[in-house]
MMTF fields as JSON, N, C-alpha, C and O atoms, coordinates in Angstrom:
{
  "mmtfVersion": "1.0.0",
  "mmtfProducer": "UNKNOWN",
  "numBonds": 411,
  "numAtoms": 412,
  "numGroups": 103,
  "numChains": 1,
  "numModels": 1,
  "chainsPerModel": [1],
  "groupsPerChain": [103],
  "chainIdList": ["A"],
  "bondAtomList": [4, 2, 8, 6, 12, 10, 16, 14, 20, 18, 24, 22, 28, 26, 32, 30, 36, 34, 40, 38, 44, 42, 48, 46, 52, 50, 56, 54, 60, 58, 64, 62, 68, 66, 72, 70, 76, 74, 80, 78, 84, 82, 88, 86, 92, 90, 96, 94, 100, 98, 104, 102, 108, 106, 112, 110, 116, 114, 120, 118, 124, 122, 128, 126, 132, 130, 136, 134, 140, 138, 144, 142, 148, 146, 152, 150, 156, 154, 160, 158, 164, 162, 168, 166, 172, 170, 176, 174, 180, 178, 184, 182, 188, 186, 192, 190, 196, 194, 200, 198, 204, 202, 208, 206, 212, 210, 216, 214, 220, 218, 224, 222, 228, 226, 232, 230, 236, 234, 240, 238, 244, 242, 248, 246, 252, 250, 256, 254, 260, 258, 264, 262, 268, 266, 272, 270, 276, 274, 280, 278, 284, 282, 288, 286, 292, 290, 296, 294, 300, 298, 304, 302, 308, 306, 312, 310, 316, 314, 320, 318, 324, 322, 328, 326, 332, 330, 336, 334, 340, 338, 344, 342, 348, 346, 352, 350, 356, 354, 360, 358, 364, 362, 368, 366, 372, 370, 376, 374, 380, 378, 384, 382, 388, 386, 392, 390, 396, 394, 400, 398, 404, 402, 408, 406],
  "bondOrderList": [1, 1, 1, 1, 1, 1, 1, 1, 1, 1, 1, 1, 1, 1, 1, 1, 1, 1, 1, 1, 1, 1, 1, 1, 1, 1, 1, 1, 1, 1, 1, 1, 1, 1, 1, 1, 1, 1, 1, 1, 1, 1, 1, 1, 1, 1, 1, 1, 1, 1, 1, 1, 1, 1, 1, 1, 1, 1, 1, 1, 1, 1, 1, 1, 1, 1, 1, 1, 1, 1, 1, 1, 1, 1, 1, 1, 1, 1, 1, 1, 1, 1, 1, 1, 1, 1, 1, 1, 1, 1, 1, 1, 1, 1, 1, 1, 1, 1, 1, 1, 1, 1],
  "groupList": [{"groupName": "UNK", "atomNameList": ["N", "CA", "C", "O"], "elementList": ["N", "C", "C", "O"], "formalChargeList": [0, 0, 0, 0], "bondAtomList": [1, 0, 2, 1, 3, 2], "bondOrderList": [1, 1, 2], "singleLetterCode": "X", "chemCompType": "L-PEPTIDE LINKING"}],
  "groupTypeList": [0, 0, 0, 0, 0, 0, 0, 0, 0, 0, 0, 0, 0, 0, 0, 0, 0, 0, 0, 0, 0, 0, 0, 0, 0, 0, 0, 0, 0, 0, 0, 0, 0, 0, 0, 0, 0, 0, 0, 0, 0, 0, 0, 0, 0, 0, 0, 0, 0, 0, 0, 0, 0, 0, 0, 0, 0, 0, 0, 0, 0, 0, 0, 0, 0, 0, 0, 0, 0, 0, 0, 0, 0, 0, 0, 0, 0, 0, 0, 0, 0, 0, 0, 0, 0, 0, 0, 0, 0, 0, 0, 0, 0, 0, 0, 0, 0, 0, 0, 0, 0, 0, 0],
  "groupIdList": [1, 2, 3, 4, 5, 6, 7, 8, 9, 10, 11, 12, 13, 14, 15, 16, 17, 18, 19, 20, 21, 22, 23, 24, 25, 26, 27, 28, 29, 30, 31, 32, 33, 34, 35, 36, 37, 38, 39, 40, 41, 42, 43, 44, 45, 46, 47, 48, 49, 50, 51, 52, 53, 54, 55, 56, 57, 58, 59, 60, 61, 62, 63, 64, 65, 66, 67, 68, 69, 70, 71, 72, 73, 74, 75, 76, 77, 78, 79, 80, 81, 82, 83, 84, 85, 86, 87, 88, 89, 90, 91, 92, 93, 94, 95, 96, 97, 98, 99, 100, 101, 102, 103],
  "secStructList": [7, 7, 7, 7, 7, 7, 7, 7, 6, 6, 6, 6, 2, 2, 2, 2, 2, 2, 2, 2, 2, 2, 2, 2, 2, 6, 6, 7, 7, 2, 2, 2, 2, 2, 2, 2, 2, 6, 4, 4, 4, 6, 6, 6, 7, 7, 2, 2, 2, 2, 2, 2, 2, 2, 2, 2, 2, 2, 2, 2, 2, 2, 2, 6, 6, 1, 1, 1, 7, 7, 7, 7, 1, 6, 6, 6, 6, 2, 2, 2, 2, 4, 4, 4, 1, 7, 7, 7, 7, 2, 2, 2, 2, 2, 6, 6, 1, 1, 7, 7, 7, 7, 7],
  "xCoordList": [22.317, 23.637, 24.221, 25.03, 23.823, 24.733, 26.339, 27.238, 26.377, 27.541, 27.976, 27.156, 29.426, 30.12, 29.923, 30.088, 29.652, 30.357, 31.288, 31.059, 32.164, 33.246, 32.081, 31.757, 31.426, 30.95, 31.434, 31.135, 32.378, 32.841, 31.203, 30.109, 31.996, 30.79, 29.75, 28.677, 30.575, 30.195, 29.276, 28.25, 29.755, 29.122, 27.805, 27.071, 27.588, 26.66, 25.84, 24.756, 26.115, 25.198, 24.588, 23.359, 25.401, 24.627, 22.975, 21.869, 23.835, 23.302, 21.649, 20.701, 21.788, 20.294, 19.403, 18.19, 20.197, 19.486, 19.229, 18.009, 19.412, 19.613, 17.755, 16.72, 17.548, 16.792, 15.589, 14.407, 15.836, 15.073, 14.426, 13.586, 14.825, 13.936, 13.491, 12.261, 13.743, 13.541, 12.023, 10.903, 12.074, 10.734, 9.888, 9.309, 9.913, 9.722, 8.729, 7.513, 9.296, 8.567, 7.309, 6.357, 7.387, 6.511, 5.846, 5.982, 5.55, 4.709, 5.123, 4.543, 6.06, 6.107, 6.185, 6.486, 6.058, 5.557, 6.82, 6.846, 7.499, 8.492, 7.38, 7.612, 6.657, 5.912, 5.643, 5.34, 5.67, 5.272, 6.829, 6.97, 7.862, 9.129, 9.686, 10.317, 9.335, 9.778, 9.179, 9.637, 8.022, 7.323, 7.067, 6.133, 8.135, 8.61, 9.726, 10.005, 10.2, 12.035, 11.916, 12.645, 11.072, 10.257, 10.242, 11.154, 9.224, 8.919, 10.074, 10.6, 10.573, 12.008, 13.741, 14.747, 12.914, 14.331, 13.29, 13.867, 12.176, 11.723, 11.502, 11.311, 11.584, 11.644, 12.995, 12.861, 14.123, 15.525, 15.616, 16.165, 14.97, 15.28, 15.613, 15.61, 16.11, 16.824, 15.181, 14.375, 15.336, 14.092, 14.121, 13.253, 14.714, 14.702, 13.905, 13.162, 14.456, 14.108, 12.253, 11.222, 12.325, 11.334, 10.464, 9.34, 10.676, 9.288, 9.028, 8.063, 10.11, 10.64, 9.204, 8.441, 9.273, 8.929, 7.074, 6.423, 6.765, 5.958, 4.963, 3.824, 5.676, 5.029, 4.774, 4.347, 5.093, 5.353, 3.994, 3.025, 4.576, 3.232, 1.614, 0.718, 1.513, 0.654, 0.299, -0.776, 1.238, 0.959, 0.292, -0.451, 1.04, 0.57, -1.453, -2.496, -0.956, -2.364, -3.458, -4.473, -3.023, -3.867, -4.437, -5.473, -2.792, -3.068, -3.859, -4.893, -3.722, -4.59, -5.99, -6.785, -6.458, -8.061, -8.84, -9.94, -7.808, -8.369, -7.845, -7.807, -7.296, -7.015, -8.233, -8.715, -8.909, -9.815, -11.893, -12.038, -12.52, -13.367, -13.831, -13.64, -14.575, -15.768, -17.242, -17.913, -17.582, -19.0, -20.017, -19.756, -20.854, -22.193, -22.026, -21.952, -21.93, -22.056, -23.334, -23.005, -24.714, -26.038, -26.001, -26.763, -24.559, -24.149, -23.483, -23.032, -23.451, -22.251, -22.794, -23.368, -22.856, -24.445, -25.257, -25.51, -25.643, -27.012, -25.847, -26.282, -24.331, -23.543, -22.851, -21.709, -23.261, -22.471, -24.184, -24.149, -24.942, -26.169, -26.529, -27.278, -26.114, -26.221, -25.713, -26.215, -24.685, -23.471, -24.56, -24.443, -26.051, -25.92, -27.056, -27.431, -27.715, -28.748, -28.464, -27.799, -28.828, -27.886, -28.776, -29.922, -28.115, -28.585, -29.009, -28.737, -29.408, -30.439, -28.999, -28.751, -28.297, -28.003, -28.113, -27.647, -28.626, -29.509, -28.365, -28.199, -27.462, -26.679, -25.648, -24.962, -25.604, -24.545, -25.712, -25.395, -26.586, -27.798, -27.474, -26.841, -28.033, -27.912, -26.287, -26.39, -25.273, -24.271, -23.987, -23.103, -24.707, -24.172, -25.096, -24.936, -26.462, -27.746, -26.705, -27.254, -25.445, -25.648, -24.54, -23.859, -24.974, -24.139, -22.644, -22.433, -21.675, -20.218, -19.416, -19.672, -18.556, -17.488, -16.146, -15.354, -16.472, -14.868, -14.105, -14.545, -12.69, -11.996, -11.217, -10.217],
  "yCoordList": [17.368, 18.512, 18.57, 17.754, 19.511, 19.328, 18.953, 19.347, 18.34, 18.418, 19.082, 19.657, 19.321, 20.319, 19.354, 18.438, 18.927, 18.182, 18.683, 19.667, 17.828, 18.672, 17.892, 16.772, 18.363, 17.561, 18.666, 19.812, 17.534, 18.321, 18.575, 18.012, 20.042, 20.287, 20.174, 20.757, 19.022, 18.248, 17.46, 17.197, 16.842, 15.411, 15.971, 15.067, 17.604, 18.034, 18.88, 19.344, 19.036, 19.449, 18.413, 18.482, 16.775, 15.304, 15.023, 14.627, 15.677, 15.402, 15.679, 14.907, 17.306, 17.922, 17.909, 18.114, 17.643, 17.12, 16.186, 16.341, 14.804, 13.118, 13.877, 13.399, 14.599, 14.904, 15.613, 15.427, 16.114, 17.676, 16.607, 17.045, 15.324, 14.185, 13.174, 13.117, 12.83, 11.374, 12.675, 12.168, 13.901, 14.22, 15.292, 16.255, 14.945, 15.221, 13.777, 13.848, 12.698, 11.306, 11.707, 12.25, 11.427, 11.21, 12.843, 13.055, 13.466, 14.545, 15.509, 15.742, 15.803, 16.449, 17.624, 17.82, 18.887, 20.276, 20.998, 20.661, 21.651, 22.484, 22.363, 21.535, 23.067, 22.973, 22.381, 22.648, 20.589, 19.699, 19.236, 18.961, 19.434, 18.948, 19.45, 18.902, 20.681, 21.57, 21.406, 21.663, 20.901, 20.62, 19.27, 18.822, 18.42, 17.109, 16.973, 16.441, 18.001, 18.422, 19.001, 18.463, 20.36, 20.353, 19.444, 19.297, 18.268, 17.352, 16.484, 16.016, 16.159, 15.544, 15.721, 15.111, 17.209, 17.808, 18.845, 19.702, 18.641, 18.991, 17.476, 17.498, 16.138, 14.825, 14.608, 13.915, 14.872, 14.409, 13.012, 11.922, 13.508, 12.13, 13.204, 14.432, 11.705, 12.442, 11.987, 11.058, 13.313, 12.822, 11.83, 11.103, 11.368, 10.218, 8.62, 7.805, 8.694, 7.644, 8.541, 8.012, 9.894, 10.005, 9.98, 9.919, 10.021, 10.09, 7.904, 7.358, 7.293, 5.802, 5.107, 4.169, 6.021, 5.898, 5.308, 4.339, 6.929, 7.423, 6.548, 6.244, 6.177, 4.886, 3.496, 2.614, 3.458, 2.47, 2.099, 1.341, 3.057, 3.429, 3.15, 2.383, 4.088, 4.461, 3.298, 3.259, 1.828, 0.952, -0.283, -1.113, -0.001, -0.771, -0.506, -1.159, 0.924, 0.948, 0.55, 0.346, 0.385, -0.081, -1.165, -1.26, -2.412, -3.538, -4.025, -4.622, -3.965, -3.54, -2.773, -2.941, -2.248, -2.158, -3.502, -3.99, -3.616, -4.696, -6.183, -6.916, -6.649, -7.971, -8.012, -9.04, -6.26, -7.119, -6.427, -5.32, -6.824, -6.578, -6.277, -6.91, -5.313, -4.666, -4.962, -5.058, -5.076, -4.548, -4.784, -5.157, -4.332, -4.565, -5.784, -6.687, -5.819, -6.944, -7.667, -8.449, -7.105, -7.762, -8.183, -8.998, -7.213, -7.855, -9.381, -10.002, -9.811, -10.596, -11.594, -12.308, -12.059, -12.726, -13.189, -14.389, -12.282, -12.591, -13.698, -14.626, -13.353, -13.992, -14.799, -14.912, -15.584, -17.047, -17.318, -18.346, -17.14, -18.186, -18.214, -19.15, -17.107, -17.856, -19.19, -20.265, -18.892, -20.674, -21.832, -22.643, -21.842, -23.039, -23.696, -24.826, -22.753, -22.702, -23.22, -22.545, -24.429, -24.88, -24.087, -24.391, -23.35, -23.381, -24.203, -25.201, -24.495, -25.133, -24.629, -23.585, -26.233, -26.398, -27.661, -28.78, -27.377, -28.691, -28.899, -30.065, -27.837, -29.116, -29.853, -30.803, -29.436, -30.509, -31.742, -32.753, -31.483, -32.49, -33.416, -34.449, -32.934, -33.511, -34.713, -35.94, -34.148, -34.618, -35.773, -36.611, -35.73, -36.739, -37.642, -38.712, -37.321, -38.383, -39.132, -40.108, -38.902, -40.326, -41.712, -41.812, -42.555, -43.246, -42.876, -42.25, -43.595, -43.416, -44.571, -45.579, -44.559, -46.397, -45.664, -44.81, -46.684, -46.453, -47.785, -48.935, -47.273, -47.811, -48.294, -49.012],
  "zCoordList": [14.198, 13.104, 11.897, 11.456, 11.373, 9.593, 9.539, 10.282, 8.765, 8.464, 7.671, 6.956, 7.414, 5.358, 4.746, 5.552, 3.751, 2.792, 1.259, 0.556, 1.111, -0.196, -1.241, -0.848, -2.516, -3.753, -5.123, -5.457, -5.673, -6.981, -7.668, -7.694, -8.275, -8.79, -10.102, -10.258, -11.187, -11.677, -11.295, -11.923, -9.734, -9.869, -8.442, -8.045, -7.702, -7.793, -8.982, -8.629, -9.876, -11.091, -11.27, -11.241, -11.577, -11.805, -10.916, -11.283, -9.02, -8.473, -8.806, -8.948, -8.866, -8.671, -9.926, -9.961, -10.908, -12.22, -11.969, -12.011, -11.596, -11.394, -10.09, -10.554, -9.102, -8.494, -9.408, -9.12, -10.088, -10.875, -12.052, -12.837, -12.117, -13.236, -12.077, -12.05, -11.67, -10.625, -10.128, -10.196, -9.767, -9.075, -9.918, -9.415, -11.379, -12.598, -12.785, -12.606, -13.102, -12.804, -12.14, -12.7, -11.048, -10.398, -10.447, -9.242, -10.703, -10.44, -9.027, -7.966, -9.453, -7.848, -7.977, -9.154, -7.266, -7.781, -6.787, -5.604, -7.124, -6.292, -4.461, -3.58, -4.429, -3.273, -2.62, -1.457, -3.542, -3.107, -1.834, -0.642, -3.321, -2.38, -1.261, -0.356, -1.465, -0.235, 1.16, 2.273, 0.759, 1.971, 2.132, 2.797, 1.35, 2.306, 3.509, 4.583, 2.329, 2.743, 3.708, 4.541, 4.395, 5.571, 6.068, 6.881, 5.913, 7.415, 7.059, 8.068, 6.064, 6.727, 7.842, 8.205, 7.936, 8.362, 9.684, 10.354, 9.814, 11.462, 12.437, 13.653, 11.551, 12.246, 11.679, 10.671, 11.87, 11.362, 10.749, 10.91, 10.145, 8.187, 7.624, 7.71, 6.586, 5.271, 4.178, 4.236, 3.2, 2.621, 2.17, 2.651, 1.432, 1.151, 1.804, 1.257, 3.117, 4.431, 4.581, 4.166, 5.247, 4.735, 4.114, 4.613, 2.772, 1.828, 1.612, 1.078, 2.169, 2.295, 3.507, 3.274, 4.81, 5.787, 5.699, 6.09, 4.735, 4.576, 3.836, 4.189, 2.647, 1.634, 1.924, 1.179, 3.07, 3.402, 4.608, 4.653, 5.411, 6.776, 5.485, 5.837, 3.738, 3.339, 2.862, 2.263, 3.021, 2.564, 2.943, 2.419, 4.44, 5.138, 5.62, 5.583, 6.042, 5.347, 5.09, 5.757, 3.434, 2.248, 3.127, 3.785, 2.781, 2.64, 4.175, 3.878, 5.317, 6.557, 6.006, 6.931, 5.274, 4.875, 3.975, 3.717, 3.808, 2.237, 2.265, 1.277, 4.022, 4.762, 5.595, 6.07, 5.8, 7.371, 7.13, 6.612, 7.344, 7.364, 8.173, 9.212, 8.167, 9.112, 9.017, 7.99, 10.129, 9.307, 11.657, 12.8, 10.989, 12.315, 12.484, 11.651, 14.262, 15.075, 13.666, 12.775, 13.888, 13.856, 12.392, 11.873, 11.523, 9.872, 10.154, 9.192, 11.161, 11.112, 11.63, 10.808, 13.081, 13.788, 12.244, 12.129, 11.12, 10.062, 9.065, 8.384, 9.171, 8.268, 8.757, 8.312, 9.767, 10.855, 10.618, 9.942, 10.709, 10.487, 9.322, 9.042, 8.044, 6.752, 6.771, 6.443, 7.197, 7.183, 6.95, 6.031, 8.221, 8.706, 8.16, 8.472, 7.13, 5.678, 4.608, 3.822, 4.27, 3.316, 1.657, 1.327, 1.082, -0.495, -1.192, -0.525, -1.915, -2.789, -4.206, -4.809, -4.202, -5.441, -6.587, -6.371, -7.508, -8.361, -9.407, -9.767, -10.009, -10.642, -9.612, -9.99, -8.526, -7.253, -6.65, -6.024, -6.892, -6.929, -7.805, -7.586, -9.073, -10.587, -10.209, -10.216, -9.991, -10.154, -9.278, -9.459, -8.454, -6.688, -6.754, -6.168, -7.627, -8.191, -9.33, -9.839, -9.789, -11.344, -10.416, -9.395, -11.608, -10.668, -11.479, -12.517, -10.459, -10.627, -10.817, -10.158, -11.565, -10.902, -10.646, -11.043, -9.612, -9.013, -9.118, -9.099, -9.247, -10.097, -8.555, -8.567]
}
């Protein structure tokens, strides 16, 4: 349900100018702004809530993609079995064979 709100002309002009300034900062075209406004209206959200929800969802997807590694089962099995076979570590072997003093 829409409500009528009285906004003084000076404040309305300032609000419109700030919206236009913020939109230009992120490269928002009038077409994109209209599309976002329509989607927000259809989902019964304010434009700012719609944008915040969309950005949060996108951020969660990116983070989940980075946090989880997907691989085929045979590749995973090869990875696990490779952990049981020690690699040659000549530098470590030399360091371990040196005399050490314990205090």
